[in-house]
C-alpha positions in Angstrom: 20.7 49.5 19.4 20.2 48.3 23.0 17.5 50.0 25.1 17.6 50.7 28.7 14.9 51.7 31.1 15.1 54.8 33.3 15.9 52.9 36.5 19.0 51.3 34.9 20.2 54.6 33.5 19.7 56.4 36.8 21.4 53.7 38.8 24.3 53.4 36.4 24.8 57.2 36.4 24.9 57.4 40.2 27.5 54.6 40.4 29.6 56.4 37.8 29.3 59.7 39.7 30.3 58.1 43.1 33.3 56.3 41.6 34.7 59.2 39.5 34.1 61.9 42.1 35.7 59.9 44.8 38.8 59.3 42.7 39.1 62.7 41.1 38.2 65.0 44.1 41.8 65.1 45.5 43.2 66.2 42.1 40.3 68.7 41.8 41.2 70.2 45.2 44.8 70.7 44.2 43.7 72.3 40.9 41.4 74.7 42.7 44.3 75.7 45.1 46.7 76.1 42.2 44.3 78.3 40.3 43.3 80.4 43.3 44.7 83.9 43.9 46.2 82.7 47.2 48.4 80.1 45.4 51.7 82.2 45.6 51.1 83.4 49.2 49.5 80.4 50.9 50.5 77.3 48.9 54.1 78.1 47.9 57.2 79.0 49.9 59.3 82.0 48.9 61.9 79.7 47.3 59.2 78.3 44.9 58.7 75.0 46.6 55.2 73.7 47.5 53.8 74.3 51.0 52.4 71.1 52.5 49.1 72.8 52.9 48.6 72.4 49.1 48.2 68.6 49.7 46.4 68.6 53.1 42.6 68.1 53.5 42.2 66.9 49.9 38.7 65.8 50.5 37.5 69.1 51.8 34.2 70.0 50.1 33.4 66.5 49.1 29.9 66.5 50.6 28.3 69.0 48.2 30.1 67.3 45.3 28.8 63.9 46.3 25.2 65.1 46.6 25.1 67.3 43.5 27.3 65.0 41.5 24.8 62.1 41.8 21.8 64.3 41.0 23.5 66.0 38.0 24.8 62.7 36.7 21.4 61.1 36.8 19.9 64.2 35.1 22.6 64.3 32.5 22.5 60.7 31.4 18.7 60.4 31.5 18.4 63.5 29.2 21.4 62.4 27.0 20.0 58.9 26.4 16.5 60.3 25.8 17.7 62.9 23.4 19.8 60.5 21.4 16.9 58.1 21.1 14.5 60.9 20.0 17.0 62.3 17.5 17.8 58.8 16.1 14.1 58.1 15.7 13.6 61.4 13.9 16.5 60.6 11.6 15.1 57.1 10.9 11.7 58.5 10.2 13.3 60.8 7.5 13.0 64.1 9.3 16.7 64.7 9.8 18.2 63.0 6.7 21.8 64.1 6.0 22.4 65.3 9.6 25.9 63.9 10.6 25.8 61.7 13.7 28.4 63.9 15.5 25.9 66.8 15.4 23.3 64.5 17.0 25.7 63.7 19.8 26.5 67.4 20.2 22.8 68.3 20.5 22.1 65.5 22.9 25.0 66.4 25.2 24.0 70.1 25.1 20.5 69.4 26.2 21.7 67.1 29.0 24.4 69.4 30.2 22.1 72.4 30.6 19.9 70.3 32.8 22.7 68.9 34.8 24.3 72.3 35.5 21.2 73.4 37.3 22.2 71.0 40.1 25.9 71.4 39.8 26.6 75.2 40.3 25.7 75.6 44.0 27.6 72.5 44.9 30.7 73.7 43.0 30.7 77.1 44.7 30.5 75.4 48.2 33.1 72.8 47.2 35.7 75.2 45.9 35.4 77.6 48.8 35.7 74.6 51.2 38.8 73.4 49.3 40.7 76.6 50.1 39.2 77.1 53.6 42.0 77.8 56.1 41.2 77.8 59.8 43.1 80.4 61.9 46.1 78.8 63.7 44.8 79.8 67.2 41.2 78.9 66.5 39.5 76.1 68.3 38.3 73.1 66.2 35.0 74.0 64.7 32.6 72.8 62.0 33.9 71.1 58.9 34.9 73.4 56.0 31.8 72.4 54.1 29.5 73.3 57.1 31.4 76.5 57.6 30.7 77.5 54.0 27.0 76.5 54.3 26.8 78.8 57.4 28.3 81.7 55.5 26.2 81.3 52.4 23.0 81.2 54.4 23.4 85.0 54.6 23.8 85.3 50.9 22.2 82.3 49.1 22.3 83.9 45.7 26.1 83.8 45.9 25.8 80.1 45.3 25.2 80.9 41.6 28.4 82.9 41.3 30.3 81.9 38.2 27.2 80.2 36.6 27.8 82.0 33.2 31.4 80.9 33.3 30.4 77.4 34.2 28.0 77.2 31.2 30.7 78.8 29.0 33.2 76.2 30.0 31.1 73.1 30.6 28.7 73.3 27.7 31.2 73.5 24.8 33.6 71.2 26.7 30.9 68.6 27.3 29.7 68.8 23.7 33.2 68.4 22.4 34.0 65.6 24.8 31.0 63.5 23.9 31.3 64.2 20.2 35.0 63.0 20.3 34.1 60.1 22.6 31.4 58.7 20.3 33.8 59.2 17.3 36.8 57.6 19.0 34.7 54.7 20.3 33.1 53.9 16.9 36.6 54.0 15.3 38.1 51.7 17.9 35.3 49.2 17.7 35.6 49.2 13.9 39.4 48.8 14.0 39.2 46.0 16.5 36.3 44.4 14.6 34.5 44.0 17.9 31.4 41.8 17.9 28.2 42.9 19.6 28.5 40.3 22.4 32.1 41.2 23.3 31.4 43.2 26.4 35.0 43.4 27.6 36.3 44.9 24.4 33.4 47.3 24.2 34.2 48.6 27.7 37.9 48.8 26.9 37.0 51.0 23.9 34.7 53.1 26.1 37.4 53.8 28.7 40.1 54.6 26.2 37.8 56.8 24.0 36.3 58.6 27.0 39.8 59.3 28.6 41.2 60.6 25.3 38.2 62.8 24.6 38.2 64.2 28.1 41.9 65.1 28.0 41.7 66.7 24.5 38.7 68.8 25.3 39.7 70.0 28.8 42.9 71.8 27.7 41.0 74.3 25.6 38.9 75.5 28.5 41.5 75.9 31.2 41.4 79.7 31.1 37.6 79.7 31.6 38.1 77.3 34.4 40.6 79.6 36.1 38.3 82.6 35.8 35.3 80.6 37.1 37.4 79.4 40.1 38.4 83.0 40.9 34.8 84.3 40.7 33.6 81.6 43.1 36.4 82.1 45.6 35.9 85.9 45.4 32.3 85.5 46.6 33.3 83.0 49.3 35.9 85.5 50.7 33.4 88.3 50.8 30.6 86.3 52.5 33.0 85.5 55.3 33.9 89.2 55.8 32.0 92.3 56.7 32.5 94.0 53.3 29.6 95.8 51.8 28.5 95.6 48.2 29.2 98.4 45.8 25.5 99.3 46.1 25.9 99.9 49.8 23.8 97.0 51.1 25.5 95.9 54.3 26.8 92.4 54.5 26.2 91.5 50.8 29.2 90.8 48.6 29.7 92.5 45.3 29.7 90.4 42.1 33.0 90.4 40.2 32.6 90.0 36.5 34.4 87.4 34.4 36.1 89.9 32.1 37.4 92.0 35.0 38.9 88.8 36.6 40.5 87.7 33.3 42.0 91.2 32.9 43.3 91.1 36.4 44.9 87.7 35.9 46.5 88.8 32.6 47.8 92.0 34.2 49.4 90.3 37.2 50.4 86.8 35.9 50.3 87.1 32.1 48.9 84.4 29.8 50.5 81.7 31.9 48.2 82.6 34.7 45.2 81.7 32.6 46.6 78.2 32.0 47.7 77.6 35.5 47.1 73.9 36.5 46.5 72.9 32.9 48.7 69.8 33.1 46.9 68.4 36.1 43.5 69.5 34.7 44.2 67.3 31.6 45.4 64.4 33.7 42.2 64.6 35.9 40.1 64.8 32.7 41.7 61.7 31.2 41.3 59.7 34.4 37.9 61.1 35.3 36.4 60.8 31.8 37.5 57.2 31.4 36.3 56.3 34.9 33.1 58.2 34.7 31.8 57.0 31.3 33.4 53.6 31.7 31.7 53.0 35.0 28.4 54.2 33.6 28.5 52.0 30.5 29.7 49.0 32.6 27.1 49.4 35.2 24.4 49.9 32.6 25.4 46.7 30.8 25.6 44.7 34.0 22.2 45.9 35.2 20.6 45.1 31.9 22.1 41.6 31.9 21.3 41.1 35.6 17.6 42.0 35.0 17.5 39.6 32.0 18.5 36.6 34.1 
């Protein structure tokens, strides 16, 4: 098994994050707007056709995503590679005999994802509120949506952690399933193609195909949690921009809305279909994003290793 130093892993993970976030952010913006409670009133006409505002400002909120995406990506892959090496060494030493390799991949991705989410949640809250930010028609041009959200959340910084439990509930199982499927798909493809160790091109092709398929399969199961998480974050964003008081009576502080109450509200108003809103685009984004993200990471890692060896 090839070994890579920390600098190569960090650099490759940052390259992967920049490439995938830049390509996927417009789709992610549309998904957020489709899953928001304002979808029917703001982003659709009465006759059911889409309002053009659904596709305007598709890079709103990209700043926080770029900063946190690079940090969380570096944290994830550093922890993932270290965990895999540690568990593989433990298995080779006889401490984990009989443990299936998919479980090692699940454990490694779980450890890595818990670390990465520590960087990701505040940026996701800022990003999703910026994605649905609408400036009043008669208002003068002001700060960017991202800066406006930063200004609002300065009054309530703990709101940046809204939806964290929903984020863990959706991301942790999803990431574990994605990487378990990815490693399995990749190994099967390489065996079927009888790929040699030095055939970098075929290895990357297997990586991209396996990562895209794994991401698409895993994402569909967690769309309802993603919808609830989005509603929780947008709820906090709306309240920080208003003068509402919390239920406890503290002036200016928004009240927290629970995940179960939001899920019940969606079911009551929109039915089961409401919990799966945006599922098709979510799967497409996961296929493209997963293939691009892991493909760029593996490609950059191999290139950096070979470049350093020259």
